[in-house]
KOLGULUM-511612 format. One record per residue (C-alpha): x, y, z; residue in three letters. Coordinates in steps of 0.2 Angstrom, whole numbers, padded with zeros to 4 digits, always signed. Example, Ala and Ser with C-alpha at 12.3 -4.5 7.8 and 13.67 -1.06 7.14 Angstrom:
R      xx      yy      zz   code
R   +0062   -0022   +0039    Ala
R   +0068   -0005   +0036    Ser
% end
This chain:
R      xx      yy      zz   code
R   -0057   +0071   -0139    Met
R   -0072   +0065   -0151    Lys
R   -0076   +0047   -0148    Ala
R   -0072   +0044   -0169    Glu
R   -0053   +0046   -0164    His
R   -0053   +0036   -0149    Ile
R   -0048   +0017   -0153    Arg
R   -0048   +0006   -0139    Asn
R   -0039   -0011   -0141    Ile
R   -0031   -0026   -0132    Ala
R   -0015   -0036   -0137    Ile
R   -0015   -0055   -0136    Ile
R   +0002   -0066   -0136    Ala
R   +0009   -0080   -0127    His
R   +0022   -0077   -0114    Val
R   +0040   -0073   -0125    Asp
R   +0032   -0068   -0139    His
R   +0037   -0050   -0139    Gly
R   +0019   -0042   -0133    Lys
R   +0029   -0029   -0120    Thr
R   +0042   -0025   -0132    Thr
R   +0029   -0021   -0145    Leu
R   +0021   -0010   -0134    Val
R   +0035   -0001   -0128    Asp
R   +0040   +0002   -0147    Glu
R   +0024   +0009   -0151    Leu
R   +0025   +0022   -0136    Leu
R   +0042   +0026   -0141    Gln
R   +0037   +0030   -0160    Gln
R   +0022   +0039   -0155    Ser
R   +0032   +0051   -0146    Gly
R   +0027   +0047   -0129    Thr
R   +0040   +0048   -0121    Phe
R   +0053   +0061   -0123    Arg
R   +0070   +0059   -0132    Asp
R   +0077   +0062   -0116    Asn
R   +0067   +0053   -0104    Gln
R   +0074   +0038   -0096    Ile
R   +0062   +0023   -0099    Val
R   +0063   +0006   -0091    Ala
R   +0063   -0010   -0104    Glu
R   +0046   -0018   -0102    Arg
R   +0037   -0002   -0097    Val
R   +0020   -0010   -0098    Met
R   +0025   -0023   -0085    Asp
R   +0025   -0012   -0071    Ser
R   +0028   -0024   -0057    Met
R   +0044   -0030   -0052    Asp
R   +0038   -0049   -0054    Leu
R   +0031   -0045   -0071    Glu
R   +0048   -0039   -0077    Arg
R   +0056   -0056   -0070    Glu
R   +0044   -0070   -0075    Lys
R   +0040   -0062   -0092    Gly
R   +0021   -0063   -0088    Ile
R   +0007   -0050   -0086    Thr
R   -0003   -0054   -0069    Ile
R   -0012   -0036   -0070    Lys
R   -0023   -0029   -0085    Ala
R   -0014   -0010   -0087    Lys
R   -0018   +0002   -0099    Asn
R   -0007   +0014   -0109    Ala
R   -0014   +0029   -0120    Ala
R   -0006   +0033   -0135    Ile
R   -0007   +0049   -0146    Lys
R   -0004   +0046   -0164    Trp
R   -0009   +0059   -0178    Asn
R   -0023   +0067   -0169    Gly
R   -0030   +0050   -0161    Tyr
R   -0029   +0043   -0144    Thr
R   -0025   +0023   -0144    Ile
R   -0029   +0015   -0129    Asn
R   -0019   -0002   -0127    Ile
R   -0023   -0013   -0113    Val
R   -0010   -0028   -0110    Asp
R   -0018   -0043   -0107    Thr
R   -0014   -0058   -0095    Pro
R   -0008   -0074   -0103    Gly
R   -0011   -0086   -0089    His
R   -0028   -0094   -0086    Ala
R   -0028   -0090   -0068    Asp
R   -0028   -0071   -0071    Phe
R   -0043   -0076   -0081    Gly
R   -0054   -0060   -0071    Ala
R   -0042   -0049   -0077    Glu
R   -0045   -0054   -0096    Val
R   -0065   -0054   -0094    Glu
R   -0064   -0037   -0091    Arg
R   -0052   -0033   -0103    Val
R   -0064   -0038   -0115    Met
R   -0079   -0026   -0111    Lys
R   -0068   -0011   -0111    Met
R   -0060   -0014   -0130    Val
R   -0066   -0014   -0147    Asp
R   -0053   -0024   -0155    Gly
R   -0039   -0034   -0151    Val
R   -0021   -0037   -0157    Leu
R   -0016   -0056   -0160    Leu
R   +0005   -0054   -0159    Leu
R   +0013   -0072   -0164    Thr
R   +0030   -0076   -0164    Asp
R   +0037   -0080   -0182    Ala
R   +0046   -0097   -0175    Val
R   +0033   -0106   -0165    Ser
R   +0017   -0098   -0170    Gly
R   +0000   -0098   -0158    Pro
R   +0002   -0107   -0143    Gln
R   -0009   -0114   -0129    Ala
R   -0008   -0101   -0118    Gln
R   -0015   -0089   -0134    Thr
R   -0031   -0100   -0137    Arg
R   -0040   -0097   -0122    Trp
R   -0038   -0078   -0121    Val
R   -0042   -0077   -0142    Leu
R   -0057   -0087   -0137    Arg
R   -0064   -0074   -0127    Lys
R   -0061   -0060   -0138    Ala
R   -0070   -0069   -0154    Leu
R   -0085   -0073   -0142    Gly
R   -0086   -0054   -0139    His
R   -0085   -0051   -0157    Gly
R   -0072   -0039   -0157    Leu
R   -0060   -0034   -0173    Lys
R   -0045   -0044   -0174    Thr
R   -0027   -0038   -0180    Ile
R   -0011   -0051   -0184    Cys
R   +0005   -0047   -0180    Val
R   +0019   -0059   -0185    Val
R   +0033   -0056   -0173    Asn
R   +0052   -0059   -0173    Lys
R   +0053   -0061   -0193    Ile
R   +0072   -0056   -0192    Asp
R   +0076   -0072   -0184    Arg
R   +0085   -0084   -0194    Asp
R   +0074   -0099   -0190    Thr
R   +0059   -0088   -0194    Ala
R   +0044   -0095   -0205    Arg
R   +0030   -0084   -0206    Pro
R   +0020   -0090   -0219    Gln
R   +0016   -0108   -0209    Trp
R   +0013   -0096   -0194    Val
R   +0000   -0087   -0206    His
R   -0007   -0103   -0212    Asp
R   -0007   -0109   -0190    Lys
R   -0016   -0093   -0186    Val
R   -0030   -0095   -0197    Leu
R   -0033   -0112   -0195    Glu
R   -0034   -0108   -0175    Leu
R   -0048   -0095   -0180    Phe
R   -0057   -0108   -0190    Leu
R   -0056   -0119   -0173    Glu
R   -0061   -0107   -0162    Leu
R   -0077   -0102   -0173    Gly
R   -0071   -0083   -0179    Ala
R   -0085   -0076   -0191    Asp
R   -0080   -0072   -0207    Asp
R   -0074   -0053   -0205    Asp
R   -0063   -0059   -0190    Gln
R   -0054   -0072   -0202    Phe
R   -0049   -0060   -0214    Asn
R   -0041   -0050   -0202    Ala
R   -0028   -0040   -0208    Pro
R   -0009   -0048   -0206    Phe
R   +0008   -0036   -0204    Leu
R   +0024   -0046   -0203    Tyr
R   +0038   -0035   -0189    Gly
R   +0050   -0035   -0176    Ser
R   +0045   -0027   -0161    Ala
R   +0063   -0028   -0157    Lys
R   +0071   -0019   -0172    Leu
R   +0055   -0008   -0171    Gly
R   +0046   -0011   -0188    Phe
R   +0029   -0018   -0194    Ala
R   +0025   -0020   -0213    Asp
R   +0009   -0026   -0222    His
R   +0021   -0037   -0232    Lys
R   +0035   -0048   -0228    Leu
R   +0046   -0038   -0241    Asp
R   +0042   -0021   -0232    Gly
R   +0055   -0008   -0229    Pro
R   +0057   -0012   -0213    Arg
R   +0058   +0005   -0206    Lys
R   +0046   +0009   -0192    Asp
R   +0027   +0005   -0186    Met
R   +0018   +0018   -0197    Thr
R   +0008   +0002   -0205    Asp
R   +0002   -0004   -0188    Leu
R   -0003   +0012   -0184    Phe
R   -0014   +0014   -0199    Glu
R   -0022   -0002   -0197    Thr
R   -0026   +0001   -0178    Ile
R   -0034   +0017   -0185    Ile
R   -0044   +0009   -0201    Glu
R   -0049   -0009   -0193    Arg
R   -0054   -0006   -0176    Val
R   -0069   +0004   -0175    Pro
R   -0072   +0019   -0163    Pro
R   -0082   +0017   -0149    Pro
R   -0099   +0015   -0149    Val
R   -0108   +0029   -0141    Ile
R   -0126   +0029   -0133    Glu
R   -0137   +0045   -0134    Glu
R   -0140   +0046   -0116    Ala
R   -0134   +0052   -0099    Ser
R   -0117   +0047   -0091    Phe
R   -0117   +0027   -0088    Arg
R   -0100   +0017   -0087    Met
R   -0097   -0003   -0082    Leu
R   -0084   -0004   -0070    Val
R   -0071   -0014   -0076    Ser
R   -0055   -0013   -0066    Asn
R   -0054   -0006   -0047    Ile
R   -0036   +0003   -0043    Asp
R   -0033   +0010   -0025    Trp
R   -0025   +0027   -0023    Asp
R   -0018   +0031   -0005    Asp
R   -0024   +0048   -0005    Tyr
R   -0043   +0045   -0012    Val
R   -0046   +0027   -0009    Gly
R   -0054   +0016   -0024    Arg
R   -0054   +0020   -0041    Met
R   -0066   +0014   -0053    Ala
R   -0059   +0010   -0070    Ile
R   -0069   +0009   -0087    Gly
R   -0072   +0014   -0103    Arg
R   -0088   +0026   -0102    Ile
R   -0103   +0020   -0114    Leu
R   -0114   +0037   -0114    Ser
R   -0115   +0056   -0109    Gly
R   -0100   +0063   -0099    Asp
R   -0095   +0065   -0080    Val
R   -0087   +0078   -0070    Gln
R   -0077   +0081   -0055    Gln
R   -0091   +0086   -0043    Gly
R   -0105   +0075   -0050    Asp
R   -0118   +0065   -0041    Met
R   -0122   +0048   -0049    Val
R   -0129   +0032   -0044    Asn
R   -0116   +0016   -0040    Val
R   -0129   +0001   -0044    Met
R   -0120   -0016   -0039    Gly
R   -0123   -0031   -0046    Arg
R   -0132   -0038   -0029    Asn
R   -0146   -0023   -0031    Gly
R   -0139   -0012   -0019    Asn
R   -0139   +0005   -0024    Arg
R   -0131   +0021   -0018    Gln
R   -0127   +0038   -0023    Lys
R   -0109   +0047   -0021    Val
R   -0099   +0062   -0027    Lys
R   -0086   +0060   -0041    Ile
R   -0070   +0069   -0030    Ile
R   -0057   +0064   -0044    Lys
R   -0057   +0059   -0062    Leu
R   -0041   +0052   -0070    Lys
R   -0037   +0048   -0090    Gln
R   -0021   +0037   -0095    Phe
R   -0007   +0047   -0104    Ser
R   +0005   +0036   -0109    Gly
R   +0008   +0025   -0095    Leu
R   +0003   +0039   -0082    Gln
R   -0013   +0044   -0077    Thr
R   -0017   +0063   -0078    Asn
R   -0031   +0072   -0067    Asp
R   -0044   +0080   -0078    Val
R   -0060   +0089   -0075    Ile
R   -0071   +0082   -0089    Lys
R   -0071   +0063   -0096    Ala
R   -0084   +0060   -0110    Thr
R   -0093   +0044   -0119    Ala
R   -0080   +0033   -0125    Gly
R   -0064   +0037   -0114    Asp
R   -0056   +0024   -0101    Ile
R   -0055   +0034   -0086    Ala
R   -0054   +0031   -0068    Gly
R   -0067   +0038   -0054    Leu
R   -0065   +0041   -0036    Ala
R   -0078   +0044   -0022    Gly
R   -0085   +0029   -0015    Phe
R   -0081   +0015   -0002    Asp
R   -0091   +0000   -0008    Glu
R   -0089   +0001   -0028    Gly
R   -0083   -0016   -0037    Asp
R   -0080   -0024   -0052    Ile
R   -0095   -0025   -0061    Gly
R   -0105   -0013   -0054    Asp
R   -0112   +0001   -0066    Thr
R   -0111   +0019   -0062    Leu
R   -0125   +0031   -0070    Ala
R   -0132   +0048   -0067    Lys
R   -0151   +0045   -0071    Ala
R   -0161   +0037   -0056    Asp
R   -0169   +0026   -0067    Asp
R   -0154   +0019   -0076    Ala
R   -0154   +0001   -0077    Glu
R   -0138   -0010   -0070    Pro
R   -0126   -0015   -0087    Leu
R   -0125   -0034   -0090    Pro
R   -0108   -0040   -0085    Phe
R   -0100   -0056   -0090    Val
R   -0098   -0068   -0074    Glu
R   -0077   -0075   -0072    Ile
R   -0074   -0093   -0070    Asp
R   -0076   -0095   -0052    Pro
R   -0062   -0097   -0039    Ala
R   -0057   -0118   -0039    Thr
R   -0044   -0118   -0027    Val
R   -0041   -0115   -0007    Gln
R   -0025   -0112   +0004    Met
R   -0023   -0109   +0021    Glu
R   -0012   -0093   +0027    Phe
R   -0007   -0091   +0043    Ser
R   +0007   -0085   +0055    Val
R   +0024   -0092   +0056    Asn
R   +0025   -0100   +0071    Asp
R   +0041   -0109   +0069    Gly
R   +0057   -0108   +0080    Pro
R   +0066   -0095   +0066    Leu
R   +0050   -0085   +0064    Ala
R   +0053   -0066   +0065    Gly
R   +0071   -0067   +0059    Leu
R   +0071   -0062   +0043    Asp
R   +0053   -0053   +0038    Gly
R   +0045   -0037   +0049    Lys
R   +0028   -0043   +0045    Lys
R   +0023   -0056   +0056    Val
R   +0007   -0053   +0063    Thr
R   -0010   -0061   +0059    Ser
R   -0017   -0042   +0059    Arg
R   -0004   -0037   +0046    Glu
R   -0006   -0052   +0036    Ile
R   -0026   -0051   +0036    Arg
R   -0024   -0033   +0031    Ala
R   -0014   -0037   +0017    Arg
R   -0025   -0051   +0011    Leu
R   -0040   -0039   +0012    Glu
R   -0031   -0026   +0001    Arg
R   -0030   -0038   -0012    Glu
R   -0048   -0042   -0013    Thr
R   -0050   -0023   -0017    Lys
R   -0041   -0026   -0034    Ser
R   -0043   -0043   -0038    Asn
R   -0061   -0050   -0038    Ile
R   -0055   -0069   -0041    Ser
R   -0046   -0067   -0023    Ile
R   -0057   -0071   -0008    Arg
R   -0052   -0072   +0010    Val
R   -0061   -0080   +0023    His
R   -0059   -0080   +0044    Asp
R   -0057   -0096   +0054    Thr
R   -0060   -0102   +0071    Ser
R   -0043   -0099   +0074    Glu
R   -0036   -0079   +0074    Ser
R   -0019   -0084   +0066    Thr
R   -0027   -0092   +0051    Arg
R   -0034   -0086   +0035    Phe
R   -0043   -0096   +0020    Leu
R   -0041   -0088   +0003    Val
R   -0049   -0095   -0012    Asp
R   -0043   -0090   -0029    Ala
R   -0043   -0097   -0046    Arg
R   -0027   -0108   -0048    Gly
R   -0010   -0108   -0037    Ser
R   -0003   -0098   -0048    Met
R   -0012   -0083   -0044    Gln
R   -0009   -0086   -0025    Ile
R   +0010   -0090   -0029    Ala
R   +0012   -0072   -0037    Val
R   +0003   -0064   -0023    Leu
R   +0014   -0075   -0010    Leu
R   +0030   -0069   -0021    Glu
R   +0023   -0050   -0019    Thr
R   +0021   -0052   +0001    Met
R   +0038   -0059   +0004    Arg
R   +0045   -0043   -0006    Arg
R   +0036   -0032   +0007    Glu
R   +0044   -0039   +0021    Gly
R   +0031   -0052   +0026    Phe
R   +0033   -0070   +0033    Glu
R   +0019   -0084   +0031    Val
R   +0014   -0100   +0032    Leu
R   +0005   -0107   +0017    Val
R   -0003   -0125   +0013    Ser
R   -0005   -0134   -0002    Arg
R   -0018   -0129   -0012    Pro
R   -0034   -0140   -0012    Thr
R   -0050   -0139   -0022    Val
R   -0065   -0130   -0019    Leu
R   -0078   -0145   -0020    Tyr
R   -0098   -0143   -0023    Arg
R   -0112   -0152   -0014    Glu
R   -0125   -0155   -0032    Ile
R   -0137   -0167   -0029    Asp
R   -0132   -0174   -0013    Gly
R   -0118   -0180   -0024    Arg
R   -0099   -0171   -0020    Arg
R   -0094   -0162   -0034    Asn
R   -0077   -0155   -0041    Glu
R   -0073   -0142   -0054    Pro
R   -0064   -0149   -0071    Phe
R   -0054   -0138   -0083    Glu
R   -0051   -0140   -0101    Gln
R   -0031   -0141   -0104    Ile
R   -0021   -0138   -0121    Trp
R   -0003   -0143   -0120    Val
R   +0010   -0142   -0133    Glu
R   +0023   -0153   -0132    Val
R   +0038   -0162   -0144    Pro
R   +0032   -0177   -0153    Glu
R   +0047   -0186   -0143    Ala
R   +0038   -0181   -0125    His
R   +0020   -0186   -0132    Leu
R   +0019   -0204   -0123    Gly
R   +0026   -0197   -0107    Thr
R   +0014   -0183   -0106    Val
R   -0002   -0195   -0111    Met
R   +0004   -0206   -0097    Glu
R   +0005   -0192   -0083    Thr
R   -0012   -0185   -0087    Leu
R   -0020   -0201   -0088    Ser
R   -0013   -0204   -0069    Lys
R   -0019   -0186   -0065    Arg
R   -0036   -0193   -0070    Leu
R   -0036   -0182   -0085    Gly
R   -0048   -0190   -0101    Lys
R   -0039   -0185   -0119    Ile
R   -0051   -0178   -0130    Ser
R   -0039   -0175   -0146    Asn
R   -0022   -0175   -0152    Ile
R   -0017   -0164   -0167    Glu
R   +0001   -0166   -0174    His
R   +0009   -0151   -0182    His
R   +0028   -0148   -0189    Thr
R   +0030   -0138   -0172    Ala
R   +0025   -0152   -0163    Gly
R   +0007   -0162   -0155    Val
R   -0006   -0152   -0147    Thr
R   -0015   -0163   -0133    Val
R   -0033   -0158   -0129    Thr
R   -0039   -0165   -0113    Ala
R   -0052   -0164   -0099    Glu
R   -0044   -0167   -0081    Ile
R   -0050   -0164   -0063    Pro
R   -0041   -0148   -0054    Thr
R   -0036   -0158   -0043    Arg
R   -0023   -0166   -0056    Gly
R   -0016   -0150   -0064    Leu
R   -0011   -0147   -0047    Ile
R   +0009   -0145   -0050    Gly
R   +0006   -0151   -0066    Phe
R   +0014   -0138   -0074    Glu
R   +0029   -0140   -0065    Ser
R   +0030   -0158   -0069    Asp
R   +0028   -0154   -0088    Leu
R   +0043   -0142   -0089    Val
R   +0053   -0157   -0082    Thr
R   +0044   -0170   -0092    Leu
R   +0048   -0159   -0108    Thr
R   +0065   -0151   -0103    Ser
R   +0057   -0136   -0102    Gly
R   +0050   -0137   -0120    Asn
R   +0031   -0141   -0117    Gly
R   +0018   -0126   -0112    Val
R   -0001   -0129   -0108    Met
R   -0014   -0117   -0105    Ser
R   -0031   -0123   -0097    His
R   -0051   -0114   -0095    Ser
R   -0062   -0119   -0084    Phe
R   -0076   -0132   -0088    Leu
R   -0090   -0135   -0075    Glu
R   -0092   -0147   -0060    Tyr
R   -0093   -0164   -0062    Arg
R   -0096   -0179   -0049    Pro
R   -0080   -0184   -0039    Tyr
R   -0068   -0193   -0049    Ser
R   -0059   -0203   -0040    Gly
R   -0044   -0203   -0028    Asp
R   -0027   -0196   -0034    Leu
R   -0011   -0198   -0028    Val
R   +0002   -0184   -0035    Thr
R   +0017   -0186   -0025    Arg
R   +0025   -0203   -0023    Gln
R   +0042   -0199   -0011    Thr
R   +0042   -0197   +0007    Gly
R   +0052   -0183   +0016    Thr
R   +0068   -0181   +0025    Leu
R   +0064   -0174   +0041    Val
R   +0076   -0165   +0053    Ser
R   +0076   -0171   +0070    Met
R   +0083   -0156   +0079    Gly
R   +0088   -0137   +0079    Lys
R   +0104   -0131   +0074    Gly
R   +0117   -0128   +0058    Thr
R   +0118   -0141   +0042    Ala
R   +0134   -0145   +0043    Met
R   +0144   -0154   +0027    Ala
R   +0148   -0171   +0034    Tyr
R   +0132   -0176   +0039    Ala
R   +0123   -0169   +0022    Leu
R   +0136   -0181   +0014    Asp
R   +0129   -0196   +0023    Val
R   +0111   -0191   +0020    Leu
R   +0114   -0186   +0001    Gln
R   +0114   -0204   -0001    Ala
R   +0097   -0208   +0006    Arg
R   +0089   -0193   -0006    Gly
R   +0088   -0178   -0012    Arg
R   +0092   -0161   -0002    Leu
R   +0085   -0145   +0000    Phe
R   +0097   -0137   +0012    Val
R   +0116   -0132   +0010    Ala
R   +0128   -0133   +0023    Pro
R   +0128   -0119   +0034    Gly
R   +0109   -0118   +0033    Asp
R   +0100   -0116   +0050    Glu
R   +0087   -0130   +0053    Val
R   +0076   -0135   +0065    Tyr
R   +0065   -0152   +0072    Gly
R   +0051   -0154   +0060    Gly
R   +0058   -0146   +0047    Gln
R   +0058   -0156   +0028    Val
R   +0076   -0154   +0021    Ile
R   +0077   -0167   +0008    Gly
R   +0067   -0180   -0002    Glu
R   +0064   -0198   +0003    Asn
R   +0063   -0208   -0013    Pro
R   +0051   -0218   -0002    Arg
R   +0033   -0217   +0003    Arg
R   +0037   -0213   +0022    Asp
R   +0046   -0200   +0031    Asp
R   +0064   -0204   +0038    Leu
R   +0070   -0194   +0053    Pro
R   +0087   -0186   +0050    Val
R   +0101   -0177   +0059    Asn
R   +0108   -0164   +0049    Pro
R   +0117   -0154   +0061    Thr
R   +0128   -0169   +0066    Lys
R   +0148   -0164   +0066    Ala
R   +0163   -0175   +0062    Lys
R   +0170   -0181   +0077    His
R   +0187   -0175   +0079    Leu
R   +0202   -0184   +0089    Asp
R   +0219   -0184   +0089    Asn
R   +0220   -0196   +0073    Met
R   +0211   -0185   +0061    Arg
R   +0208   -0166   +0057    Ser
R   +0194   -0156   +0050    Ser
R   +0205   -0152   +0034    Gly
R   +0199   -0171   +0027    Ala
R   +0182   -0163   +0026    Asp
R   +0188   -0153   +0011    Lys
R   +0186   -0170   +0001    Ala
R   +0168   -0169   +0003    Ile
R   +0159   -0167   -0015    Leu
R   +0140   -0161   -0012    Leu
R   +0126   -0160   -0024    Thr
R   +0117   -0144   -0024    Pro
R   +0102   -0143   -0016    Pro
R   +0085   -0141   -0024    Ile
R   +0081   -0125   -0029    Leu
R   +0062   -0121   -0029    Phe
R   +0050   -0106   -0033    Ser
R   +0035   -0100   -0023    Ile
R   +0023   -0111   -0037    Glu
R   +0034   -0126   -0037    Arg
R   +0034   -0126   -0017    Ala
R   +0017   -0127   -0013    Ile
R   +0011   -0137   -0027    Glu
R   +0027   -0150   -0021    Tyr
R   +0022   -0153   -0002    Ile
R   +0009   -0165   +0005    Asp
R   -0006   -0162   +0015    Asn
R   +0003   -0164   +0032    Asp
R   +0017   -0150   +0027    Glu
R   +0017   -0130   +0025    Leu
R   +0029   -0119   +0017    Val
R   +0037   -0106   +0028    Glu
R   +0038   -0090   +0015    Val
R   +0050   -0076   +0022    Thr
R   +0058   -0061   +0012    Pro
R   +0072   -0072   +0009    Asn
R   +0069   -0091   +0013    Gln
R   +0058   -0105   +0006    Leu
R   +0057   -0120   +0019    Arg
R   +0047   -0134   +0020    Phe
R   +0040   -0141   +0037    Arg
R   +0027   -0153   +0043    Lys
R   +0012   -0147   +0052    Arg
R   +0013   -0153   +0067    Ile
R   +0034   -0148   +0073    Leu
R   +0037   -0164   +0087    Asp
R   +0039   -0181   +0081    Ala
R   +0030   -0189   +0097    Asn
R   +0017   -0178   +0090    Asp
R   +0015   -0182   +0075    Arg
R   +0016   -0201   +0077    Arg
R   +0001   -0199   +0088    Lys
R   -0009   -0187   +0075    Ala
R   -0006   -0201   +0062    Thr
R   -0012   -0215   +0073    Lys
R   -0027   -0207   +0080    Arg
R   -0031   -0202   +0058    Ala
R   -0028   -0221   +0054    Lys
R   -0040   -0225   +0070    Ala
R   -0057   -0215   +0061    Val
R   -0051   -0221   +0044    Gly
R   -0043   -0204   +0040    Leu
R   -0024   -0206   +0035    Ala
R   -0016   -0195   +0023    Gln
R   -0013   -0202   +0009    Val
% end
């Protein structure tokens, strides 16, 4: 297809603003799916985790054929931990579609992705979604989007972007609020008219690798937009790495997108988004070119990894009872496989063969990896995330983030107090009809666990986004957990009688019938110290009592944790045991006597854990 009939566009939206639903509808109305084809809802969210969480984790492509044009749509992640995906998308497209909820307007998670898109000079289209809702206020949202454009430094063309009003759920988008509400024709036409075709250079084949996929038959697939020339299956191309390395490889497979699938093709030309296979070492940011004297293309560096976590073999008493993949070899191979398609993940070996260190952009990114692994049958122990420090001019420096928090007015004071305790410095407070937006600069250490706390503090009404700022001198000690733990003294089955007594001591994490072991954290102690308890104690029966009396026991349901909440909750001397069906908290050192000795040794050298 000629380049003038190709449009490459990304979609930017906050969680639950209807991004994936809109893509579904565009695919349906374009005729990409057959009338009798059964298609899952949220087809763009191909990972189970994405469908469940309502977030996009991996940037994905869909190709729509409409009136002789090919519209390549790229769905972008909306969480800062997946910023590596966003950076790559911006190099593949010529325009962005900003999708905004007609009730809540632009949100914090939209801001940083839009900032990157505007910085790349991409053409913009604005769609106000869900105007069918009773509480919709599209004109207010229109004004807020323009204010956001001004704040982010949009140029005149971006600021004058066309607006459409519609409902992805009902399948329409119109230029006017009182439009016919019939279909998505206006949106299709706007994309064709507003987004320019890809710029084609008069040169031999060149492509910047923007993503890496994995095919079980041909191995690594380099995905990107072809900037010039064409490439055919069997061609020899140069792979130029960002580190200066060069190698010549033969293209053994070419793929292009059609709908949500990829089809094998013989040839791909300038302007196409294509996948190429035939090399072992190609990576994101590499340049592919036919000419031997070609120069590497510039690549925008992604935000650096700022947190690190330990992954280790589950050595607890209940190890191997739930998962099928439990060995260090299997865990190491899985982590290595993740690095092939996720440039912001790094894996390091340690002096212990059963323990590995994983670097990532944030705790959410690692939590998603863990959730994926547990669904694949893995058992693993993980630590609390710690930040990656740097030595600069002889001083310890730590990563800082800029954070935007949107909360209802009633919760502003509590959120500001929490940010202050986490060493955040507030730089701006903006009041608007939907609430308050707080902008602050905070060490990455202070962000660990904050998103979960924000949900609790605002009863689920607060949202946040963050972006890496820079490394700065260490900002001082920080205590984020003010409570201790209830630690099981032995192995057995948790009993209702024992838990009834223990729930007066603190909040519980286990229920009657759960298997527990010595050193397992089974609850939270309101005080800072750890309290040994016996959750397996049964009620003593004699001639004067009967087991029927236990029916009067009323237990508060145990606290349930998601993986991201669990890894942020634990302290430095604790681990999370992740299995396909269980999440357990435990002490690093299970034996109580060994823990006491270790604590005494640490205090003796001034390293007592806070």
